[in-house]
Backbone as a printed PyTorch tensor [residue, N CA C, xyz], in Angstrom:
tensor([[[129.7940, 121.4970,  51.9930],
         [128.8190, 122.4120,  52.5760],
         [128.4780, 121.9720,  53.9930]],

        [[128.2160, 120.6810,  54.1740],
         [127.8220, 120.1730,  55.4780],
         [128.8880, 120.3330,  56.5480]],

        [[130.1510, 120.3070,  56.1520],
         [131.2400, 120.4330,  57.1230],
         [131.2700, 121.8010,  57.7910]],

        [[130.6810, 122.8030,  57.1690],
         [130.7000, 124.1640,  57.7160],
         [129.4860, 124.4860,  58.5810]],

        [[128.5450, 123.5530,  58.7010],
         [127.3340, 123.8000,  59.4820],
         [127.6780, 123.8400,  60.9660]],

        [[127.3590, 124.9650,  61.6060],
         [127.5690, 125.1440,  63.0400],
         [126.2550, 125.0940,  63.8070]],

        [[125.1820, 125.5230,  63.1480],
         [123.8550, 125.5470,  63.7550],
         [122.8800, 124.8390,  62.8130]],

        [[122.7450, 123.5210,  62.9560],
         [121.8340, 122.7870,  62.0680],
         [120.4080, 123.3430,  62.1550]],

        [[119.7290, 123.3400,  61.0450],
         [118.3740, 123.8890,  60.9590],
         [117.3400, 122.8330,  61.3530]],

        [[117.5750, 122.2090,  62.4860],
         [116.7400, 121.1010,  62.9450],
         [115.3400, 121.5740,  63.2980]],

        [[114.3680, 120.7260,  62.9620],
         [112.9880, 121.0190,  63.3150],
         [112.2570, 121.9020,  62.3270]],

        [[112.8860, 122.2370,  61.2060],
         [112.2430, 123.0730,  60.1940],
         [111.9850, 122.2240,  58.9550]],

        [[110.7700, 122.2940,  58.4520],
         [110.4060, 121.5800,  57.2270],
         [110.3270, 122.6100,  56.1000]],

        [[111.1410, 122.4050,  55.0670],
         [111.3220, 123.4230,  54.0330],
         [111.0020, 122.8730,  52.6490]],

        [[110.1430, 123.6050,  51.9380],
         [109.8180, 123.2750,  50.5450],
         [110.8220, 123.9710,  49.6370]],

        [[111.5440, 123.1990,  48.8600],
         [112.4990, 123.7500,  47.9010],
         [111.7860, 124.1650,  46.6260]],

        [[111.7480, 125.4650,  46.3770],
         [111.0520, 126.0040,  45.2070],
         [112.0810, 126.5460,  44.2190]],

        [[112.3150, 125.8010,  43.1520],
         [113.3100, 126.1560,  42.1430],
         [112.7950, 127.2670,  41.2350]],

        [[111.5010, 127.2610,  40.9380],
         [110.9340, 128.2040,  39.9840],
         [111.1310, 127.6930,  38.5670]],

        [[110.7370, 128.5170,  37.6120],
         [110.7350, 128.0370,  36.2220],
         [111.9800, 128.4170,  35.4270]],

        [[112.8010, 129.3190,  35.9270],
         [113.9370, 129.7910,  35.1340],
         [115.2880, 129.2090,  35.5390]],

        [[115.4310, 128.7690,  36.7650],
         [116.7290, 128.3200,  37.2590],
         [117.3000, 127.1660,  36.4450]],

        [[116.4570, 126.2640,  36.0080],
         [116.9150, 125.0980,  35.2400],
         [117.0310, 125.3790,  33.7510]],

        [[116.6250, 126.5380,  33.3000],
         [116.5790, 126.8150,  31.8620],
         [117.6870, 127.7630,  31.4690]],

        [[118.1460, 127.7440,  30.2640],
         [117.7480, 126.8360,  29.1990],
         [118.5360, 125.5290,  29.2150]],

        [[119.5880, 125.4480,  30.0170],
         [120.5020, 124.3090,  29.9090],
         [120.3680, 123.2880,  31.0230]],

        [[119.6170, 123.5950,  32.0320],
         [119.4730, 122.6720,  33.1450],
         [120.7130, 122.6630,  34.0250]],

        [[120.6910, 121.8040,  34.9880],
         [121.8170, 121.6200,  35.8920],
         [122.2390, 120.1660,  35.7410]],

        [[123.4960, 119.9410,  35.5190],
         [124.0100, 118.5970,  35.2170],
         [123.4690, 117.5580,  36.1890]],

        [[122.8690, 116.5260,  35.6250],
         [122.3810, 115.4190,  36.4250],
         [121.0390, 115.6430,  37.0890]],

        [[120.4300, 116.7980,  36.8730],
         [119.1500, 117.1050,  37.5160],
         [117.9920, 116.9550,  36.5400]],

        [[116.8670, 116.5580,  37.0620],
         [115.6340, 116.4830,  36.2920],
         [115.0590, 117.8890,  36.1370]],

        [[114.5380, 118.1840,  34.9680],
         [113.8560, 119.4720,  34.7840],
         [112.5670, 119.5250,  35.6020]],

        [[111.8670, 118.4170,  35.6900],
         [110.5700, 118.3700,  36.3530],
         [110.6620, 118.2140,  37.8670]],

        [[111.7160, 117.5880,  38.3500],
         [111.8340, 117.3430,  39.7830],
         [113.2930, 117.4190,  40.2270]],

        [[113.8920, 118.6060,  40.1120],
         [115.2860, 118.7410,  40.5470],
         [115.3960, 118.5360,  42.0540]],

        [[116.4990, 117.9650,  42.4780],
         [116.6870, 117.6070,  43.8870],
         [117.7330, 118.4530,  44.6170]],

        [[118.4110, 119.3670,  43.8960],
         [119.5340, 120.0480,  44.5430],
         [119.1250, 120.8950,  45.7390]],

        [[117.9580, 121.5330,  45.7190],
         [117.5360, 122.2960,  46.8970],
         [117.1580, 121.3600,  48.0410]],

        [[116.5340, 120.2310,  47.7170],
         [116.2150, 119.2430,  48.7540],
         [117.4990, 118.7640,  49.4370]],

        [[118.5170, 118.4850,  48.6370],
         [119.8030, 118.0260,  49.1830],
         [120.4470, 119.1070,  50.0510]],

        [[120.3680, 120.3590,  49.5970],
         [120.9350, 121.4580,  50.3780],
         [120.2130, 121.5900,  51.7140]],

        [[118.8890, 121.5820,  51.6810],
         [118.0840, 121.6940,  52.8970],
         [118.4820, 120.6050,  53.8940]],

        [[118.6040, 119.3770,  53.4270],
         [118.9720, 118.2610,  54.3000],
         [120.4000, 118.3970,  54.8170]],

        [[121.3030, 118.8480,  53.9710],
         [122.6980, 119.0390,  54.3790],
         [122.8070, 120.0860,  55.4820]],

        [[121.9070, 121.0680,  55.4600],
         [121.9140, 122.1310,  56.4680],
         [121.1570, 121.7340,  57.7330]],

        [[120.6150, 120.5100,  57.7580],
         [119.9990, 119.9800,  58.9670],
         [118.4950, 120.0910,  59.0390]],

        [[117.8510, 120.6460,  58.0270],
         [116.3890, 120.7600,  58.0100],
         [115.7870, 119.5630,  57.2900]],

        [[114.4700, 119.4900,  57.3120],
         [113.7460, 118.4370,  56.6010],
         [113.2610, 118.9860,  55.2690]],

        [[113.5400, 118.2620,  54.1920],
         [113.0950, 118.6830,  52.8660],
         [111.7460, 118.0410,  52.5420]],

        [[111.1480, 118.5180,  51.4720],
         [109.9010, 117.9470,  50.9610],
         [110.1830, 117.5150,  49.5260]],

        [[110.7480, 116.3180,  49.3450],
         [111.1700, 115.8960,  48.0090],
         [110.0330, 115.7570,  47.0090]],

        [[108.8140, 115.5290,  47.4940],
         [107.6880, 115.3670,  46.5730],
         [106.8440, 116.6360,  46.4390]],

        [[107.4180, 117.7830,  46.7330],
         [106.7370, 119.0750,  46.5660],
         [106.5240, 119.3120,  45.0740]],

        [[105.2970, 119.1630,  44.6320],
         [104.9940, 119.1300,  43.2040],
         [105.0200, 120.4840,  42.5090]],

        [[105.1140, 121.5740,  43.2410],
         [105.1250, 122.9020,  42.6200],
         [106.5360, 123.4760,  42.4910]],

        [[107.5480, 122.6770,  42.7270],
         [108.9170, 123.2020,  42.8070],
         [109.4170, 123.8560,  41.5300]],

        [[108.8580, 123.5290,  40.3680],
         [109.3020, 124.1680,  39.1230],
         [108.1830, 124.9610,  38.4460]],

        [[107.0740, 125.1520,  39.1280],
         [105.9840, 125.9410,  38.5480],
         [106.3770, 127.4140,  38.4950]],

        [[105.9690, 128.0910,  37.4570],
         [106.2200, 129.5230,  37.3240],
         [105.4460, 130.2870,  38.3940]],

        [[106.0780, 131.2940,  38.9850],
         [105.4220, 132.1270,  39.9900],
         [104.6610, 133.2870,  39.3610]],

        [[104.7740, 133.4460,  38.0500],
         [104.0690, 134.5370,  37.3860],
         [104.7550, 135.8800,  37.5290]],

        [[106.0500, 135.8630,  37.7910],
         [106.7830, 137.1120,  37.9800],
         [106.6250, 138.0930,  36.8340]],

        [[106.5950, 137.5920,  35.6110],
         [106.4490, 138.4670,  34.4500],
         [105.0480, 139.0630,  34.3580]],

        [[104.0970, 138.4790,  35.0680],
         [102.7140, 138.9570,  35.0410],
         [102.3550, 139.8280,  36.2410]],

        [[103.2570, 139.9600,  37.1860],
         [102.9460, 140.6170,  38.4560],
         [102.3620, 142.0120,  38.2850]],

        [[102.8110, 142.7510,  37.2930],
         [102.3110, 144.1100,  37.0960],
         [101.2640, 144.2020,  35.9980]],

        [[101.4010, 143.4160,  34.9420],
         [100.4640, 143.5040,  33.8200],
         [ 99.1670, 142.7360,  34.0700]],

        [[ 99.2700, 141.5790,  34.7200],
         [ 98.0920, 140.7580,  35.0090],
         [ 98.2310, 140.1500,  36.4080]],

        [[ 98.1520, 141.0010,  37.4410],
         [ 98.4150, 140.5230,  38.7970],
         [ 97.4790, 139.4100,  39.2610]],

        [[ 96.2430, 139.3960,  38.7710],
         [ 95.3130, 138.3380,  39.1920],
         [ 95.8370, 136.9660,  38.7810]],

        [[ 96.3500, 136.8800,  37.5650],
         [ 96.8860, 135.6000,  37.0750],
         [ 98.1200, 135.1890,  37.8710]],

        [[ 98.9900, 136.1440,  38.1090],
         [100.1970, 135.8670,  38.8840],
         [ 99.8310, 135.3730,  40.2800]],

        [[ 98.8660, 136.0260,  40.9000],
         [ 98.4980, 135.6630,  42.2610],
         [ 97.8440, 134.2870,  42.3500]],

        [[ 97.1290, 133.8740,  41.3160],
         [ 96.5800, 132.5110,  41.2900],
         [ 97.7290, 131.4970,  41.2410]],

        [[ 98.7710, 131.8110,  40.4800],
         [ 99.9330, 130.9210,  40.3980],
         [100.6380, 130.8350,  41.7550]],

        [[100.8200, 131.9850,  42.3850],
         [101.4700, 132.0310,  43.6960],
         [100.6460, 131.2570,  44.7230]],

        [[ 99.3480, 131.4490,  44.6870],
         [ 98.4510, 130.7560,  45.6210],
         [ 98.6750, 129.2440,  45.5630]],

        [[ 98.7880, 128.6920,  44.3610],
         [ 99.0240, 127.2560,  44.2190],
         [100.3550, 126.8150,  44.8070]],

        [[101.3760, 127.6380,  44.6270],
         [102.7100, 127.3340,  45.1590],
         [102.6790, 127.2750,  46.6860]],

        [[102.0210, 128.2600,  47.2880],
         [101.9630, 128.3280,  48.7500],
         [101.0540, 127.2360,  49.3150]],

        [[ 99.8950, 127.0240,  48.6980],
         [ 98.9830, 125.9710,  49.1680],
         [ 99.6610, 124.6070,  49.1730]],

        [[100.3980, 124.3060,  48.1180],
         [101.0880, 123.0150,  48.0470],
         [102.1260, 122.8920,  49.1610]],

        [[102.8190, 123.9860,  49.4620],
         [103.7990, 123.9580,  50.5580],
         [103.0960, 123.6810,  51.8870]],

        [[101.9930, 124.3870,  52.1390],
         [101.2210, 124.1240,  53.3600],
         [100.7030, 122.6890,  53.3890]],

        [[100.2080, 122.1990,  52.2520],
         [ 99.6710, 120.8330,  52.1850],
         [100.7160, 119.7890,  52.5710]],

        [[101.9850, 120.0940,  52.3230],
         [103.0760, 119.1740,  52.6680],
         [103.6560, 119.4550,  54.0560]],

        [[103.0490, 120.3910,  54.7840],
         [103.5050, 120.6850,  56.1370],
         [104.7250, 121.5800,  56.2170]],

        [[105.0070, 122.3200,  55.1550],
         [106.1940, 123.1880,  55.1400],
         [106.0640, 124.3330,  56.1410]],

        [[107.1870, 124.6610,  56.7510],
         [107.2850, 125.8370,  57.6160],
         [107.7060, 127.0630,  56.8230]],

        [[108.4040, 126.8210,  55.7200],
         [108.8630, 127.9170,  54.8650],
         [109.2270, 127.3620,  53.5020]],

        [[109.4570, 128.2970,  52.5790],
         [109.8730, 127.9660,  51.2200],
         [111.2570, 128.5580,  51.0110]],

        [[112.1320, 127.8180,  50.3330],
         [113.4530, 128.3300,  49.9660],
         [113.5580, 128.3440,  48.4480]],

        [[114.2170, 129.3810,  47.9200],
         [114.3750, 129.5030,  46.4730],
         [115.7270, 130.1240,  46.1250]],

        [[116.2490, 129.8220,  44.9380],
         [117.4580, 130.5010,  44.4640],
         [117.1300, 131.7220,  43.5990]],

        [[115.8480, 131.9740,  43.3300],
         [115.4450, 133.0040,  42.3680],
         [114.9500, 134.2680,  43.0680]],

        [[115.5640, 135.4200,  42.8070],
         [115.1250, 136.6550,  43.4550],
         [113.7180, 137.0890,  43.0540]],

        [[113.3230, 136.8420,  41.8090],
         [111.9650, 137.2050,  41.3870],
         [110.9500, 136.3270,  42.1140]],

        [[111.2280, 135.0350,  42.1960],
         [110.3280, 134.1250,  42.9090],
         [110.2370, 134.4990,  44.3860]],

        [[111.3650, 134.7900,  44.9970],
         [111.3650, 135.1270,  46.4200],
         [110.4640, 136.3270,  46.6710]],

        [[110.6380, 137.3680,  45.9010],
         [109.8400, 138.5770,  46.0720],
         [108.3760, 138.2990,  45.7580]],

        [[108.1190, 137.6910,  44.6290],
         [106.7500, 137.4890,  44.1650],
         [105.9480, 136.6050,  45.1210]],

        [[106.5230, 135.4970,  45.5410],
         [105.7900, 134.5580,  46.3910],
         [105.6170, 135.1120,  47.8030]],

        [[106.5500, 135.9040,  48.2910],
         [106.4220, 136.4480,  49.6440],
         [105.5750, 137.7180,  49.6890]],

        [[105.8330, 138.6520,  48.8160],
         [105.2390, 139.9910,  48.9040],
         [103.7270, 140.0050,  48.6740]],

        [[103.2290, 139.1460,  47.8190],
         [101.8110, 139.2130,  47.4540],
         [100.8910, 138.3740,  48.3310]],

        [[101.3950, 137.8040,  49.3960],
         [100.5470, 136.9510,  50.2350],
         [ 99.3870, 137.7140,  50.8690]],

        [[ 99.6100, 138.9460,  51.3010],
         [ 98.5120, 139.7230,  51.8900],
         [ 97.4070, 139.9810,  50.8770]],

        [[ 97.7900, 140.3070,  49.6370],
         [ 96.7810, 140.5390,  48.5990],
         [ 96.0220, 139.2540,  48.2740]],

        [[ 96.7290, 138.1400,  48.2220],
         [ 96.0780, 136.8490,  47.9710],
         [ 95.1180, 136.5300,  49.1110]],

        [[ 95.5380, 136.7830,  50.3360],
         [ 94.6690, 136.5510,  51.4930],
         [ 93.3860, 137.3740,  51.3820]],

        [[ 93.5130, 138.6350,  51.0020],
         [ 92.3440, 139.5100,  50.8830],
         [ 91.4130, 139.0610,  49.7580]],

        [[ 91.9870, 138.6410,  48.6480],
         [ 91.1930, 138.2430,  47.4780],
         [ 90.5700, 136.8650,  47.6330]],

        [[ 91.3240, 135.9340,  48.1910],
         [ 90.8980, 134.5300,  48.2040],
         [ 90.4760, 134.0150,  49.5810]],

        [[ 90.5430, 134.8530,  50.5990],
         [ 90.1350, 134.4240,  51.9340],
         [ 91.0940, 133.4510,  52.5890]],

        [[ 92.3250, 133.4200,  52.1140],
         [ 93.3410, 132.5520,  52.7160],
         [ 93.9880, 133.2720,  53.8980]],

        [[ 94.8240, 132.5710,  54.6140],
         [ 95.5320, 133.1480,  55.7670],
         [ 97.0190, 132.8350,  55.6670]],

        [[ 97.5670, 133.0270,  54.4790],
         [ 98.9740, 132.7100,  54.2470],
         [ 99.8920, 133.6270,  55.0510]],

        [[100.8970, 133.0270,  55.6360],
         [102.0100, 133.7250,  56.2960],
         [103.2440, 132.8450,  56.1470]],

        [[103.5380, 132.4640,  54.9090],
         [104.6240, 131.5280,  54.6120],
         [105.9050, 132.3020,  54.3170]],

        [[106.9170, 132.2020,  55.1780],
         [108.1910, 132.8480,  54.8600],
         [108.8010, 132.2350,  53.5960]],

        [[109.4100, 133.0850,  52.7900],
         [110.0920, 132.6470,  51.5680],
         [111.4980, 133.2300,  51.6320]],

        [[112.5020, 132.3660,  51.6800],
         [113.8790, 132.8180,  51.8770],
         [114.7810, 132.3320,  50.7460]],

        [[115.8790, 133.0420,  50.5680],
         [116.9110, 132.6070,  49.6250],
         [117.6890, 131.4440,  50.2240]],

        [[118.2310, 130.6130,  49.3650],
         [119.0640, 129.5000,  49.8410],
         [120.2620, 130.0300,  50.6220]],

        [[120.7830, 131.1910,  50.2310],
         [121.9470, 131.7570,  50.9270],
         [121.6000, 132.1800,  52.3540]],

        [[120.3510, 132.5260,  52.6000],
         [119.9120, 132.8620,  53.9550],
         [119.9560, 131.6180,  54.8340]],

        [[119.4780, 130.4990,  54.3040],
         [119.5610, 129.2370,  55.0570],
         [121.0100, 128.9110,  55.3900]],

        [[121.8680, 129.0510,  54.3900],
         [123.2820, 128.7390,  54.5920],
         [123.8980, 129.6580,  55.6370]],

        [[123.5770, 130.9370,  55.5900],
         [124.1330, 131.8950,  56.5510],
         [123.7790, 131.5150,  57.9770]],

        [[122.5110, 131.1880,  58.2060],
         [122.0840, 130.8090,  59.5520],
         [122.7680, 129.5090,  59.9720]],

        [[122.7680, 128.5090,  59.1080],
         [123.3850, 127.2190,  59.4360],
         [124.8870, 127.3590,  59.6740]],

        [[125.5140, 128.2960,  59.0130],
         [126.9510, 128.5130,  59.1780],
         [127.2780, 129.3620,  60.3990]],

        [[126.2440, 129.7380,  61.1740],
         [126.4870, 130.4170,  62.4370],
         [126.4050, 131.9260,  62.4040]],

        [[125.9450, 132.4940,  61.3090],
         [125.8410, 133.9530,  61.2290],
         [124.6650, 134.4340,  62.0750]],

        [[124.7030, 135.6990,  62.4480],
         [123.6120, 136.2970,  63.2170],
         [122.4040, 136.5190,  62.3120]],

        [[121.2620, 136.7770,  62.9350],
         [120.0450, 137.0710,  62.1650],
         [120.2640, 138.2940,  61.2810]],

        [[120.9640, 139.2860,  61.8050],
         [121.2420, 140.4950,  61.0180],
         [122.1540, 140.1670,  59.8370]],

        [[123.2300, 139.4340,  60.0920],
         [124.1570, 139.0720,  59.0120],
         [123.4870, 138.2030,  57.9490]],

        [[122.5080, 137.4060,  58.3540],
         [121.7790, 136.5570,  57.4100],
         [120.6600, 137.3230,  56.7070]],

        [[120.5180, 138.6090,  57.0350],
         [119.5150, 139.5000,  56.4280],
         [118.0850, 139.0710,  56.7400]],

        [[117.8810, 138.4260,  57.8670],
         [116.5290, 138.0080,  58.2350],
         [115.6270, 139.1950,  58.5380]],

        [[116.2180, 140.3320,  58.8620],
         [115.4240, 141.5360,  59.1080],
         [114.8040, 142.0960,  57.8290]],

        [[115.2030, 141.5810,  56.6790],
         [114.6590, 142.0320,  55.4010],
         [113.4740, 141.2170,  54.9150]],

        [[113.0880, 140.2200,  55.6790],
         [111.9560, 139.3820,  55.2760],
         [110.6460, 140.1460,  55.4630]],

        [[109.7530, 140.0560,  54.5010],
         [108.4150, 140.6300,  54.6400],
         [107.6230, 139.8000,  55.6510]],

        [[107.7390, 138.4910,  55.5400],
         [107.1220, 137.5700,  56.4940],
         [108.2650, 136.9660,  57.3040]],

        [[108.3360, 137.2870,  58.5870],
         [109.4740, 136.8300,  59.3880],
         [109.6480, 135.3150,  59.3770]],

        [[110.8840, 134.9010,  59.2110],
         [111.2480, 133.4820,  59.2780],
         [111.6660, 133.2060,  60.7190]],

        [[110.6780, 133.1210,  61.5960],
         [110.9230, 133.0650,  63.0400],
         [111.7660, 131.8720,  63.4730]],

        [[111.5860, 130.7320,  62.8120],
         [112.3860, 129.5630,  63.1860],
         [113.8610, 129.7850,  62.8670]],

        [[114.1370, 130.4440,  61.7550],
         [115.5340, 130.7650,  61.4260],
         [116.0830, 131.8010,  62.3970]],

        [[115.2630, 132.7840,  62.7590],
         [115.6940, 133.7970,  63.7270],
         [116.0670, 133.1450,  65.0520]],

        [[115.2560, 132.1900,  65.4950],
         [115.5280, 131.5080,  66.7660],
         [116.8570, 130.7630,  66.7170]],

        [[117.1300, 130.0980,  65.6110],
         [118.3970, 129.3720,  65.4720],
         [119.5580, 130.3530,  65.3920]],

        [[119.3950, 131.4180,  64.6300],
         [120.4700, 132.4090,  64.4780],
         [120.7960, 133.0890,  65.8000]],

        [[119.7930, 133.2570,  66.6520],
         [119.9920, 133.9710,  67.9170],
         [120.4320, 133.0710,  69.0620]],

        [[120.6910, 131.7760,  68.7890],
         [121.1660, 130.8550,  69.8400],
         [122.5840, 131.1920,  70.2170]]])
């Protein structure tokens, strides 16, 4: 993976958020269920700084509750984002489409309900790879972000 990096993601601190389903039911060979490191390793391989001690990396985002009990889901999301900010993260990366949508899309509602000022970009791991591999912002689908990943856009547009 590292051999293909053309534009290292230098200067970006990224929280690797695995979510609760990626490791289940069988896990990933050699990885801890409670503290998997594969996203941290990917982030570092792509030239960014990881947050290996990000304690919310396997917490459920409440995706199944988003429509039936949105208040509960949003409390879960709030904790995920707060922990990322507490560790100095510039953005969150995830392999899970439900987590990506849930954690990014509901930030405005959480801000209104809880008085927070969240604007944390949440991107797929493939988006990080696309930018690091030299693709344009458009090819990396950065225009589809609800919360712009401006640091990735800057690197993609170099």
